[in-house]
VODREN-296669 format. One record per residue (C-alpha): x, y, z; residue in one letter; residue number from 0. Coordinates in Angstrom, 3 decimals, always signed. Example, Ala and Ser with C-alpha at 12.3 -4.5 7.8 and 13.67 -1.06 7.14 Angstrom:
REM VODREN-296669
PT        xx        yy        zz  aa    i
PT   +12.300    -4.500    +7.800   a    0
PT   +13.670    -1.060    +7.140   s    1
END
This chain:
REM VODREN-296669
PT        xx        yy        zz  aa    i
PT    -7.581    +1.130   -12.071   m    0
PT    -9.653    +2.924    -9.299   t    1
PT    -9.728    +1.982    -5.886   a    2
PT   -12.954    +0.403    -6.071   s    3
PT   -12.139    -1.408    -8.877   l    4
PT    -8.897    -2.718    -6.984   l    5
PT   -10.956    -3.980    -4.032   a    6
PT   -13.081    -6.286    -6.433   s    7
PT   -10.389    -7.456    -8.780   a    8
PT   -10.365   -11.142    -8.523   p    9
PT    -6.968   -13.075    -8.012   a   10
PT    -6.935   -14.260   -11.489   s   11
PT    -6.748   -10.561   -12.558   a   12
PT    -3.607    -9.836   -10.849   r   13
PT    -0.769    -8.516   -13.034   a   14
PT    +2.827    -9.475   -13.102   p   15
PT    +4.794    -7.230   -10.868   a   16
PT    +6.176    -4.961   -13.540   d   17
PT    +2.727    -4.487   -15.067   t   18
PT    +0.737    -3.541   -11.929   l   19
PT    -2.220    -1.326   -12.267   p   20
PT    -2.053    +2.037   -11.018   t   21
PT    -4.356    +4.127    -8.655   v   22
PT    -3.607    +8.063    -8.193   t   23
PT    -3.180    +9.669    -5.083   w   24
PT    -6.796   +11.459    -5.840   s   25
PT    -8.789    +8.141    -6.284   e   26
PT    -7.106    +6.693    -3.079   l   27
PT    -9.906    +6.479    -0.054   p   28
PT    -9.357    +9.494    +2.496   p   29
PT    -7.940    +7.147    +5.165   q   30
PT    -5.282    +6.142    +2.340   a   31
PT    -4.399    +9.502    +1.499   r   32
PT    -3.801   +10.591    +5.108   e   33
PT    -1.829    +7.198    +5.762   t   34
PT    +0.262    +8.259    +3.024   h   35
PT    +0.748   +11.752    +4.282   q   36
PT    +1.776   +10.155    +7.694   r   37
PT    +4.242    +7.871    +5.747   i   38
PT    +6.279   +10.996    +4.126   v   39
PT    +6.037   +13.007    +7.716   s   40
PT    +7.514   +10.152    +9.667   g   41
PT    +4.459    +9.610   +11.547   g   42
PT    +2.968    +9.459   +14.093   p   43
PT    +1.210    +5.934   +13.070   f   44
PT    -1.808    +4.402   +14.938   p   45
PT    -0.799    +0.733   +14.764   y   46
PT    +2.425    -0.793   +16.101   a   47
PT    +2.629    -2.842   +12.882   k   48
PT    +2.781    +0.555   +10.998   d   49
PT    +6.614    +1.081    +9.337   g   50
PT    +7.698    -3.017    +9.751   t   51
PT    +9.264    -4.654    +7.335   v   52
PT    +6.863    -6.237    +4.760   f   53
PT    +8.525    -9.567    +3.228   f   54
PT    +6.600    -9.357    -0.242   n   55
PT    +5.935   -13.163    +0.264   r   56
PT    +3.161   -13.129    -2.311   e   57
PT    +6.062   -11.964    -4.914   r   58
PT    +3.614    -9.548    -6.374   l   59
PT    +5.441    -6.587    -5.919   l   60
PT    +8.786    -6.065    -7.715   p   61
PT   +11.619    -8.164    -6.389   a   62
PT   +13.826    -6.199    -3.760   q   63
PT   +16.113    -6.885    -1.035   p   64
PT   +14.788    -7.678    +2.242   r   65
PT   +14.041    -4.895    +4.265   g   66
PT   +13.490    -2.573    +1.249   w   67
PT    +9.597    -2.607    +1.609   y   68
PT    +7.543    -1.405    +4.712   r   69
PT    +3.875    -2.033    +5.625   e   70
PT    +1.571    +0.842    +6.816   y   71
PT    -2.357    +0.297    +7.782   t   72
PT    -5.153    +2.170    +6.172   v   73
PT    -7.743    +2.281    +8.807   p   74
PT   -11.185    +0.893    +7.624   t   75
PT   -14.123    +2.929    +9.217   p   76
PT   -16.295    +0.770   +11.370   g   77
PT   -13.772    -1.870   +11.305   a   78
PT   -13.031    -3.431   +15.173   p   79
PT    -9.437    -4.252   +14.086   h   80
PT    -7.088    -3.059   +11.570   r   81
PT    -9.095    -4.125    +8.732   g   82
PT    -7.558    -5.578    +5.288   a   83
PT    -6.239    -2.265    +3.802   r   84
PT    -2.774    -1.120    +3.699   r   85
PT    -0.251    +0.915    +1.984   i   86
PT    +3.466    -0.863    +1.336   v   87
PT    +6.346    +1.693    +0.229   c   88
PT    +9.426    +0.554    -0.775   g   89
PT   +13.172    +2.815    -0.785   g   90
PT   +15.813    +3.331    +1.407   t   91
PT   +14.301    +6.264    +3.208   v   92
PT   +10.995    +5.507    +4.740   p   93
PT   +10.054    +9.280    +4.691   t   94
PT   +11.026    +9.756    +1.067   a   95
PT    +9.530    +6.284    -0.729   p   96
PT   +10.624    +5.433    -4.099   q   97
PT    +7.502    +3.627    -4.914   a   98
PT    +4.089    +2.795    -2.860   c   99
PT    +1.419    +0.497    -3.441   y  100
PT    -2.069    +0.297    -2.232   y  101
PT    -3.945    -2.893    -1.322   t  102
PT    -7.557    -3.251    -0.059   a  103
PT    -7.356    -6.801    +0.031   d  104
PT    -4.732    -7.867    +2.399   h  105
PT    -2.122    -8.278    -0.105   y  106
PT    -3.952   -10.448    -2.729   a  107
PT    -3.559    -7.350    -5.258   s  108
PT    -1.936    -4.039    -5.525   f  109
PT    -1.877    -0.997    -7.481   a  110
PT    +0.862    +1.467    -7.655   r  111
PT    +0.232    +4.826    -6.304   i  112
PT    +0.872    +7.455    -8.924   v  113
PT    +0.794   +11.253    -9.028   q  114
PT    +1.280   +11.694    -5.095   a  115
PT    +1.777   +15.037    -4.070   p  116
END
């Protein structure tokens, strides 16, 4: 699923956590690719909330222990605030995530990022 399709996917199109759509790293918006590079480099991050624990309250991502997921802001050009775009990564080492997911709609839907460099 391309990033543009993900942004417009209706809530009814949400897939179970084990069958989430995918988006390739190259299909992500440039700001998301930059955020992903910051994640694996350990920062710096432009927002205080970046790197904080993501609780998966929506239960759209695979179930994991508390603290496994962390969230990062993907800047939205022209937005006067953090916007709705995020990357959520999971794993025991934040700079070596086992899985990362992109959301363009503030956690209403996710796509697993595949083929990351």
